[in-house]
C-alpha positions as CSV (number, residue, x, y, z in Angstrom):
1,X,-32.8,-23.0,17.8
2,X,-29.6,-21.4,16.3
3,X,-28.6,-17.8,17.1
4,X,-27.1,-15.7,19.8
5,X,-28.8,-14.7,23.1
6,X,-29.0,-11.1,24.3
7,X,-26.4,-11.8,26.8
8,X,-24.0,-13.4,24.2
9,X,-24.4,-10.3,22.1
10,X,-23.9,-7.9,25.0
11,X,-20.7,-9.6,26.1
12,X,-19.4,-9.8,22.5
13,X,-20.1,-6.2,21.6
14,X,-19.8,-4.6,25.0
15,X,-23.2,-3.2,24.6
16,X,-25.8,-3.0,27.3
17,X,-28.6,-5.6,27.1
18,X,-31.2,-2.9,27.5
19,X,-29.9,-1.1,24.5
20,X,-29.9,-4.3,22.5
21,X,-33.5,-4.9,23.4
22,X,-34.5,-1.4,22.6
23,X,-33.0,-1.5,19.2
24,X,-34.6,-4.9,18.6
25,X,-38.0,-3.5,19.4
26,X,-37.7,-0.7,16.8
27,X,-38.0,-3.2,14.0
28,X,-34.5,-2.6,12.6
29,X,-33.7,-6.2,13.4
30,X,-35.7,-9.3,12.9
31,X,-34.5,-11.7,15.7
32,X,-36.2,-15.0,16.3
33,X,-37.9,-15.8,19.7
34,X,-37.5,-18.8,22.0
35,X,-40.5,-20.4,23.6
36,X,-39.7,-18.2,26.6
37,X,-40.0,-15.1,24.3
38,X,-36.3,-14.4,24.5
39,X,-34.5,-13.0,21.6
40,X,-32.1,-15.1,19.4
41,X,-30.0,-12.9,17.1
42,X,-28.6,-13.9,13.8
43,X,-25.1,-13.0,12.5
44,X,-26.7,-10.2,10.4
45,X,-28.4,-8.8,13.5
46,X,-25.0,-8.7,15.2
47,X,-23.5,-6.8,12.3
48,X,-26.2,-4.2,12.6
49,X,-25.9,-4.0,16.4
50,X,-22.1,-3.6,16.1
51,X,-22.8,-0.7,13.7
52,X,-25.2,0.8,16.2
53,X,-22.6,0.6,18.9
54,X,-20.0,2.3,16.7
55,X,-22.5,5.1,15.9
56,X,-23.2,5.6,19.6
57,X,-19.4,5.6,20.4
58,X,-19.0,8.2,17.7
59,X,-21.4,10.5,19.5
60,X,-24.6,9.9,17.6
61,X,-27.7,10.1,19.8
62,X,-29.5,6.9,20.4
63,X,-32.8,8.2,19.0
64,X,-31.0,9.4,15.9
65,X,-29.3,6.0,15.4
66,X,-32.6,4.2,15.5
67,X,-34.4,6.7,13.3
68,X,-31.6,6.8,10.7
69,X,-31.3,3.0,10.5
70,X,-35.0,2.6,10.2
71,X,-35.2,5.2,7.3
72,X,-32.2,3.6,5.6
73,X,-33.7,0.1,5.9
74,X,-37.0,1.4,4.4
75,X,-35.2,2.8,1.3
76,X,-33.0,-0.2,0.6
77,X,-33.9,-2.5,-2.3
78,X,-35.4,-5.8,-1.0
79,X,-32.3,-7.8,-2.0
80,X,-30.0,-5.6,0.2
81,X,-29.7,-5.5,4.0
82,X,-28.3,-3.1,6.5
83,X,-25.6,-5.6,7.3
84,X,-24.2,-5.1,3.7
85,X,-23.7,-1.4,4.2
86,X,-20.7,0.5,5.6
87,X,-22.4,2.8,8.1
88,X,-20.5,5.3,10.2
89,X,-20.9,8.3,12.4
90,X,-19.7,11.7,11.2
91,X,-20.2,14.7,13.4
92,X,-23.3,13.3,15.0
93,X,-24.8,12.3,11.7
94,X,-25.3,8.7,10.4
95,X,-23.6,8.3,7.0
96,X,-23.0,5.6,4.4
97,X,-19.5,5.4,3.0
98,X,-19.0,3.8,-0.4
99,X,-16.1,4.3,-2.8
100,X,-15.6,8.0,-3.2
101,X,-19.1,8.9,-2.0
102,X,-20.7,9.7,1.4
103,X,-24.5,9.3,1.7
104,X,-26.6,10.8,4.4
105,X,-28.6,7.9,5.9
106,X,-31.5,10.2,6.7
107,X,-31.9,12.4,3.6
108,X,-30.2,10.2,1.0
109,X,-28.2,13.2,-0.1
110,X,-24.8,12.4,-1.7
111,X,-21.7,14.3,-0.9
112,X,-18.6,13.7,-3.1
113,X,-15.3,13.1,-1.4
114,X,-13.0,15.1,-3.7
115,X,-9.7,14.0,-2.1
116,X,-9.4,10.7,-4.0
117,X,-10.5,12.0,-7.4
118,X,-8.4,15.2,-7.1
119,X,-5.3,13.2,-6.2
120,X,-5.9,10.8,-9.1
121,X,-6.3,13.7,-11.5
122,X,-3.0,15.2,-10.3
123,X,-1.0,12.0,-10.4
124,X,-2.3,10.6,-13.7
125,X,0.0,12.4,-16.1
126,X,3.0,11.6,-13.9
127,X,2.1,7.9,-13.8
128,X,1.5,7.7,-17.6
129,X,4.8,9.4,-18.2
130,X,6.6,7.0,-15.9
131,X,5.0,4.1,-17.7
132,X,6.2,5.4,-21.1
133,X,9.7,5.8,-19.8
134,X,9.7,2.4,-18.2
135,X,8.8,0.8,-21.6
136,X,12.0,2.3,-23.0
137,X,14.2,1.1,-20.1
138,X,15.5,-2.4,-19.4
139,X,17.0,-1.5,-16.0
140,X,13.8,-1.6,-14.0
141,X,13.5,-4.3,-11.3
142,X,10.4,-6.3,-10.6
143,X,9.7,-4.1,-7.6
144,X,9.9,-1.0,-9.9
145,X,7.3,-2.5,-12.2
146,X,5.2,-3.5,-9.3
147,X,5.2,0.0,-7.8
148,X,4.3,1.4,-11.2
149,X,1.4,-1.0,-11.4
150,X,0.1,0.2,-8.1
151,X,0.3,3.8,-9.3
152,X,-1.4,3.0,-12.5
153,X,-4.3,1.2,-10.7
154,X,-5.3,4.6,-9.1
155,X,-5.1,6.6,-12.3
156,X,-5.1,4.3,-15.4
157,X,-6.4,0.9,-14.3
158,X,-6.4,-0.6,-17.7
159,X,-2.6,-0.2,-17.9
160,X,-1.9,-1.8,-14.5
161,X,-2.0,-5.5,-15.4
162,X,0.7,-5.0,-18.0
163,X,3.0,-3.5,-15.3
164,X,2.3,-6.4,-12.9
165,X,3.0,-8.9,-15.7
166,X,6.3,-7.2,-16.5
167,X,7.2,-7.6,-12.8
168,X,6.4,-11.3,-13.0
169,X,8.5,-11.7,-16.2
170,X,11.5,-10.5,-14.2
171,X,10.6,-12.4,-11.0
172,X,8.0,-15.1,-11.4
173,X,7.8,-15.5,-7.6
174,X,6.9,-11.8,-6.9
175,X,4.1,-12.7,-4.6
176,X,2.6,-9.2,-4.3
177,X,2.4,-8.9,-8.1
178,X,0.5,-12.2,-8.2
179,X,-1.9,-10.9,-5.5
180,X,-2.6,-7.7,-7.3
181,X,-3.1,-9.1,-10.8
182,X,-5.2,-11.9,-9.1
183,X,-7.5,-9.3,-7.6
184,X,-7.9,-7.5,-10.9
185,X,-8.7,-10.8,-12.6
186,X,-11.2,-11.6,-9.9
187,X,-12.9,-8.3,-10.3
188,X,-13.1,-8.9,-14.0
189,X,-14.8,-12.3,-13.4
190,X,-11.8,-14.3,-14.6
191,X,-11.9,-16.6,-11.5
192,X,-9.8,-19.5,-12.7
193,X,-6.9,-17.2,-13.7
194,X,-7.3,-15.2,-10.5
195,X,-7.1,-18.4,-8.4
196,X,-3.9,-19.5,-10.2
197,X,-2.2,-16.2,-9.3
198,X,-3.3,-16.4,-5.7
199,X,-2.0,-19.9,-5.4
200,X,1.3,-18.9,-7.0
201,X,1.5,-16.0,-4.5
202,X,1.1,-18.5,-1.6
203,X,3.6,-20.9,-3.1
204,X,6.2,-18.1,-3.3
205,X,5.2,-16.6,0.1
206,X,3.1,-19.0,2.3
207,X,2.5,-16.4,4.9
208,X,1.2,-13.8,2.5
209,X,-2.0,-12.8,4.4
210,X,-3.5,-10.8,1.6
211,X,-3.1,-13.7,-0.9
212,X,-4.9,-16.0,1.5
213,X,-7.7,-13.6,2.3
214,X,-8.3,-12.7,-1.3
215,X,-8.3,-16.4,-2.3
216,X,-10.8,-17.0,0.5
217,X,-13.1,-14.4,-1.0
218,X,-12.8,-15.9,-4.4
219,X,-13.5,-19.5,-3.2
220,X,-16.5,-18.1,-1.3
221,X,-17.8,-16.4,-4.4
222,X,-17.5,-19.8,-6.2
223,X,-19.5,-21.5,-3.5
224,X,-16.6,-23.6,-2.3
225,X,-17.4,-22.9,1.3
226,X,-15.2,-25.4,3.0
227,X,-12.2,-24.5,0.8
228,X,-12.9,-20.8,1.7
229,X,-12.9,-21.6,5.4
230,X,-9.6,-23.5,5.2
231,X,-8.0,-20.7,3.2
232,X,-9.2,-17.9,5.5
233,X,-7.5,-19.7,8.4
234,X,-4.2,-19.0,6.6
235,X,-4.8,-15.3,7.3
236,X,-5.4,-15.8,11.1
237,X,-3.7,-12.4,12.0
238,X,-6.1,-10.5,9.7
239,X,-9.3,-9.4,11.5
240,X,-11.5,-9.5,8.4
241,X,-10.6,-13.2,7.9
242,X,-12.1,-14.0,11.3
243,X,-15.1,-11.9,10.5
244,X,-15.7,-14.0,7.3
245,X,-14.9,-17.2,9.1
246,X,-17.6,-16.4,11.6
247,X,-20.1,-15.7,8.9
248,X,-19.3,-18.9,7.0
249,X,-19.4,-21.1,10.2
250,X,-22.8,-19.5,11.0
251,X,-23.9,-20.4,7.4
252,X,-22.9,-24.1,7.9
253,X,-24.5,-24.2,11.3
254,X,-21.3,-24.4,13.5
255,X,-22.5,-21.9,16.1
256,X,-19.5,-22.4,18.5
257,X,-16.9,-21.8,15.8
258,X,-18.8,-18.8,14.5
259,X,-18.8,-17.2,18.0
260,X,-15.1,-18.1,18.5
261,X,-14.1,-16.3,15.3
262,X,-16.3,-13.3,16.0
263,X,-14.6,-12.9,19.3
264,X,-11.2,-13.2,17.6
265,X,-12.3,-10.5,15.1
266,X,-13.3,-8.2,18.0
267,X,-10.0,-8.8,19.8
268,X,-8.0,-7.9,16.7
269,X,-9.9,-4.7,15.9
270,X,-9.7,-3.6,19.5
271,X,-5.9,-4.0,19.8
């Protein structure tokens, strides 16, 4: 039987075994059972338990953690799981953070985070003005065009790719420009072109961690699991790469490798 024992999870997450069993009994998780009636937790269970620990560490009472996660699970569409959510503690309350919004896990009420949108509204005219001036100048460097592309992504996303392409016209080996335009292409569903830009970024800068990580996500989306695993390993100093490696190794049934990378992930986020 695959999966992690209660002791494995307790050591991995530094969470008391009694707390793990208590959360498991609420129905939030769906662990398997051995012939001796012991829990065997999946990778998704561990994600939820890690979230529960973070909530407890943030000062959320245990009863409220269990209640909030149960209410949230009941409201989720059948194709979504708690392990796909970004759940956090905020002033003793359990909240879901997504883009510019903060959701109350208990009430479902949405609170808008004005900081990002207000900043974008303030900067937008300046960024567009800078773009217009840049078009009239032939003295901008590739880094200047790259920086402009970054600004435009926040306020005028449709104009950002042109700025990154101008950076690459000047310096075809500008790895960060390749990474950013690759990400935009990936988000637009243009996977082949995105992969080409990520590969070019890695050719220009083999230790570009973000290029390796983004390429790994792309290969994973395309179902090329072994290629994704090999690529994530190029970003070994990036915690999320180990997190994804652990998930993929669990997917292909390599339990020991999954546990190894989950421990590496925890070590990196704790340091």
